[in-house]
ROSE-4610 file (N, C-alpha, C; in Angstrom, 1 decimal, always signed):
// ROSE-4610
residu = [M/M/M/A/A/A/A/A/A/D/D/D/A/A/A/T/T/T/R/R/R/A/A/A/L/L/L/V/V/V/C/C/C/S/S/S/Y/Y/Y/D/D/D/W/W/W/P/P/P/C/C/C/E/E/E/E/E/E/A/A/A/L/L/L/S/S/S/V/V/V/A/A/A/W/W/W/C/C/C/E/E/E/S/S/S/R/R/R/H/H/H/D/D/D/P/P/P/A/A/A/A/A/A/V/V/V/S/S/S/P/P/P/D/D/D/G/G/G/Q/Q/Q/N/N/N/W/W/W/G/G/G/L/L/L/M/M/M/Q/Q/Q/I/I/I/N/N/N/E/E/E/S/S/S/T/T/T/W/W/W/R/R/R/P/P/P/F/F/F/F/F/F/G/G/G/E/E/E/A/A/A/R/R/R/W/W/W/S/S/S/Q/Q/Q/V/V/V/L/L/L/E/E/E/A/A/A/E/E/E/E/E/E/N/N/N/V/V/V/R/R/R/M/M/M/A/A/A/W/W/W/E/E/E/I/I/I/Y/Y/Y/Q/Q/Q/R/R/R/A/A/A/G/G/G/M/M/M/T/T/T/W/W/W/Q/Q/Q/P/P/P/W/W/W/S/S/S/C/C/C/K/K/K/P/P/P]
num = [1/1/1/2/2/2/3/3/3/4/4/4/5/5/5/6/6/6/7/7/7/8/8/8/9/9/9/10/10/10/11/11/11/12/12/12/13/13/13/14/14/14/15/15/15/16/16/16/17/17/17/18/18/18/19/19/19/20/20/20/21/21/21/22/22/22/23/23/23/24/24/24/25/25/25/26/26/26/27/27/27/28/28/28/29/29/29/30/30/30/31/31/31/32/32/32/33/33/33/34/34/34/35/35/35/36/36/36/37/37/37/38/38/38/39/39/39/40/40/40/41/41/41/42/42/42/43/43/43/44/44/44/45/45/45/46/46/46/47/47/47/48/48/48/49/49/49/50/50/50/51/51/51/52/52/52/53/53/53/54/54/54/55/55/55/56/56/56/57/57/57/58/58/58/59/59/59/60/60/60/61/61/61/62/62/62/63/63/63/64/64/64/65/65/65/66/66/66/67/67/67/68/68/68/69/69/69/70/70/70/71/71/71/72/72/72/73/73/73/74/74/74/75/75/75/76/76/76/77/77/77/78/78/78/79/79/79/80/80/80/81/81/81/82/82/82/83/83/83/84/84/84/85/85/85/86/86/86/87/87/87/88/88/88/89/89/89/90/90/90/91/91/91/92/92/92]
x = [-16.2/-16.6/-18.1/-18.6/-19.8/-20.8/-22.0/-22.8/-23.3/-23.2/-22.9/-21.7/-20.9/-19.5/-19.2/-19.8/-19.7/-20.6/-21.6/-22.5/-22.3/-21.2/-20.7/-19.5/-18.9/-17.5/-18.1/-18.8/-19.3/-20.1/-21.1/-21.9/-21.1/-19.8/-19.0/-18.4/-18.7/-18.3/-19.8/-19.2/-20.6/-20.7/-21.4/-22.0/-23.1/-24.1/-25.6/-25.3/-25.5/-25.1/-25.7/-26.8/-27.4/-27.1/-26.6/-26.3/-24.8/-23.9/-22.6/-23.0/-23.8/-24.0/-24.6/-25.4/-25.7/-24.5/-23.6/-22.5/-21.3/-21.2/-20.3/-21.1/-22.4/-23.2/-22.5/-23.1/-23.2/-21.7/-20.6/-19.5/-18.6/-19.1/-18.2/-19.2/-20.2/-21.2/-21.0/-20.0/-19.7/-18.5/-17.9/-16.5/-15.3/-14.9/-13.4/-12.2/-12.3/-11.1/-11.5/-12.8/-13.1/-12.1/-11.8/-10.9/-11.5/-12.0/-12.5/-11.6/-12.6/-12.2/-10.9/-10.9/-9.7/-8.6/-9.1/-7.5/-7.7/-8.1/-8.6/-9.2/-9.8/-10.7/-10.4/-10.5/-9.9/-10.9/-11.2/-11.9/-13.1/-13.5/-14.9/-15.6/-15.1/-15.7/-14.8/-14.4/-13.7/-13.1/-12.2/-11.0/-10.2/-10.4/-9.5/-8.0/-7.5/-6.2/-5.3/-5.5/-4.6/-5.0/-5.9/-6.5/-5.9/-6.0/-5.9/-4.4/-3.9/-2.7/-1.6/-1.8/-0.8/-0.8/-2.1/-2.4/-2.4/-2.6/-2.8/-1.1/-0.2/+1.0/+1.3/+2.1/+2.3/+2.0/+2.4/+2.3/+1.0/+0.0/-1.3/-1.7/-1.7/-2.4/-2.0/-0.8/-0.6/-1.9/-2.7/-3.6/-4.7/-4.7/-6.3/-7.4/-7.1/-7.7/-8.6/-8.0/-7.9/-9.4/-10.4/-11.5/-12.0/-11.0/-10.9/-10.0/-8.9/-8.6/-9.1/-9.8/-10.5/-11.6/-12.3/-13.3/-12.4/-11.5/-11.2/-10.6/-10.0/-10.1/-10.8/-11.8/-13.4/-13.6/-13.7/-14.2/-13.4/-12.3/-11.3/-12.0/-12.2/-12.1/-13.8/-14.4/-16.0/-15.7/-14.9/-14.9/-14.4/-13.2/-12.4/-13.4/-14.7/-15.3/-16.7/-16.5/-17.4/-18.5/-18.1/-19.4/-20.2/-19.9/-20.7/-20.1/-20.8/-20.9/-20.1/-19.5/-19.2/-18.1/-17.1/-16.0/-16.5/-17.7/-18.2/-18.9/-18.9/-19.5/-21.0/-21.4/-22.2/-22.6/-24.2/-24.3/-25.6/-25.6/-26.7/-28.6]
y = [+87.8/+88.2/+88.3/+89.8/+89.4/+88.8/+88.6/+87.4/+87.2/+89.1/+89.0/+88.6/+88.9/+88.7/+87.0/+86.5/+84.9/+84.1/+84.5/+83.9/+84.3/+85.4/+85.8/+84.8/+84.4/+83.6/+82.4/+81.6/+80.5/+80.3/+80.9/+80.8/+81.2/+81.7/+81.5/+80.4/+79.2/+77.8/+77.4/+76.3/+75.4/+74.2/+74.7/+73.4/+74.1/+73.2/+74.2/+75.1/+75.9/+77.2/+77.3/+76.6/+76.6/+76.1/+74.0/+73.3/+73.6/+74.2/+74.9/+75.5/+76.6/+77.7/+76.7/+75.8/+75.3/+74.2/+73.8/+72.9/+73.9/+75.1/+76.1/+76.5/+76.5/+77.0/+76.2/+74.6/+73.8/+73.2/+73.4/+73.3/+74.1/+75.4/+76.7/+78.0/+78.0/+79.1/+80.2/+80.0/+80.8/+81.7/+80.9/+81.4/+81.4/+82.0/+81.5/+81.3/+81.8/+81.5/+80.0/+79.6/+78.1/+77.1/+76.7/+75.8/+74.6/+73.4/+72.3/+72.3/+72.2/+71.6/+70.8/+69.8/+69.0/+69.3/+70.3/+71.0/+70.5/+69.5/+68.7/+69.3/+70.0/+70.7/+72.4/+72.9/+74.4/+75.6/+76.2/+77.4/+77.2/+77.8/+78.1/+76.8/+76.0/+74.8/+73.4/+74.0/+73.0/+71.9/+72.3/+71.1/+70.2/+69.1/+68.3/+68.4/+68.3/+68.5/+67.7/+66.1/+65.1/+64.6/+64.6/+64.2/+64.8/+66.7/+67.4/+68.0/+68.4/+69.4/+68.7/+67.1/+66.3/+66.8/+66.9/+66.6/+68.2/+69.3/+70.5/+71.2/+70.8/+71.2/+72.1/+72.6/+73.5/+75.0/+75.0/+76.6/+77.1/+76.1/+76.3/+76.2/+75.1/+75.1/+75.8/+76.8/+77.7/+79.2/+79.0/+79.9/+79.2/+78.2/+77.7/+78.2/+79.5/+80.0/+81.7/+81.6/+82.6/+81.8/+82.9/+82.5/+82.1/+82.6/+82.8/+81.6/+81.1/+79.7/+78.7/+78.8/+77.6/+77.3/+77.9/+77.4/+77.0/+77.5/+76.6/+75.6/+75.3/+74.1/+73.1/+73.8/+72.9/+72.4/+73.6/+72.9/+71.6/+72.2/+70.5/+69.5/+69.8/+68.4/+67.8/+68.8/+68.3/+68.1/+68.4/+67.6/+66.4/+66.2/+64.8/+63.7/+64.4/+63.2/+63.3/+63.4/+63.1/+64.2/+65.0/+66.6/+66.3/+65.6/+65.2/+65.9/+65.9/+66.3/+65.4/+64.0/+62.8/+63.8/+64.0/+64.1/+64.8/+65.6/+66.5/+65.7/+66.2/+65.6/+65.9/+67.8/+68.0/+67.9/+67.8/+67.1/+68.2/+68.4/+69.8/+68.6]
z = [+9.1/+7.6/+7.8/+6.8/+6.8/+6.3/+6.3/+5.7/+4.3/+4.2/+2.2/+1.8/+2.2/+1.7/+1.7/+2.8/+2.7/+1.6/+1.6/+0.9/-0.7/-0.9/-2.4/-2.5/-1.8/-1.5/-2.0/-1.0/-1.2/-2.2/-2.8/-4.0/-5.4/-5.2/-6.5/-6.8/-6.1/-7.0/-7.7/-8.6/-9.0/-8.4/-7.2/-6.3/-5.8/-5.5/-4.8/-3.8/-4.1/-3.1/-1.6/-1.5/-0.5/+0.3/-0.4/+0.4/+0.7/+0.2/+0.6/+1.8/+1.9/+2.8/+4.6/+4.2/+4.7/+5.9/+4.8/+5.4/+6.1/+5.6/+5.9/+7.4/+7.4/+8.8/+9.7/+9.4/+10.4/+10.7/+10.1/+10.5/+11.1/+10.7/+11.6/+11.9/+11.6/+12.1/+10.9/+10.0/+8.9/+9.7/+10.6/+11.1/+10.6/+9.4/+9.0/+9.7/+10.9/+11.7/+13.0/+12.7/+13.6/+13.5/+14.5/+14.4/+15.4/+15.3/+15.8/+17.4/+18.4/+19.6/+19.8/+19.0/+18.8/+17.7/+17.3/+16.3/+15.2/+14.5/+13.6/+12.2/+12.5/+11.3/+11.5/+10.3/+10.0/+9.2/+9.7/+8.7/+8.5/+7.8/+7.5/+6.7/+6.4/+5.7/+6.5/+7.7/+8.4/+8.0/+7.3/+6.5/+7.6/+7.3/+8.2/+7.9/+9.2/+9.0/+8.5/+9.2/+9.0/+7.6/+7.1/+5.6/+4.4/+4.4/+3.5/+3.6/+5.0/+4.8/+3.7/+4.2/+3.0/+1.7/+1.4/-0.1/-0.9/+0.4/-0.1/-0.2/+1.2/+1.0/+2.4/+2.2/+3.6/+3.5/+2.3/+1.6/+1.8/+1.0/+1.1/+2.3/+2.9/+4.3/+5.4/+5.2/+5.8/+5.8/+4.6/+4.4/+4.5/+5.4/+5.8/+6.2/+7.3/+8.0/+7.1/+6.0/+4.7/+4.0/+4.3/+3.7/+1.9/+1.7/+0.1/-0.2/+0.7/+0.4/+0.7/+2.2/+2.4/+1.6/+1.3/+0.3/-1.0/-2.0/-2.6/-2.5/-1.3/-0.7/-0.8/+0.0/-0.1/-1.3/-2.6/-3.5/-4.1/-4.1/-4.6/-4.0/-2.7/-1.7/-2.2/-2.4/-3.0/-4.7/-5.2/-6.6/-6.6/-5.7/-6.0/-4.6/-4.4/-3.6/-4.7/-5.9/-6.6/-6.8/-6.5/-6.2/-5.2/-4.1/-3.1/-1.7/-0.4/+0.9/+1.7/+1.1/+2.0/+2.7/+2.3/+3.3/+4.8/+4.5/+5.6/+6.8/+8.2/+9.0/+8.8/+8.6/+8.4/+6.6/+6.8/+5.3/+5.3/+4.0/+3.9/+4.0]
């Protein structure tokens, strides 16, 4: 995914844009197909499978490596965490 497209996608949500881009860079180097070495974190925003797969369900999880869906999931997680980056290993 091109850098401009990544920026546009991530910044289309109502979180601090630069913070969200920083988390995405630290988590996946902006790679929408990234999977952590232990296989637990997926996609651009590195959504944790064991925590979030049951919450999002199989239909949505099957799209976790699609950048748009991954960022949409991350936005929902961010909101559920009180508009914080607490669920991510990388913090801005």
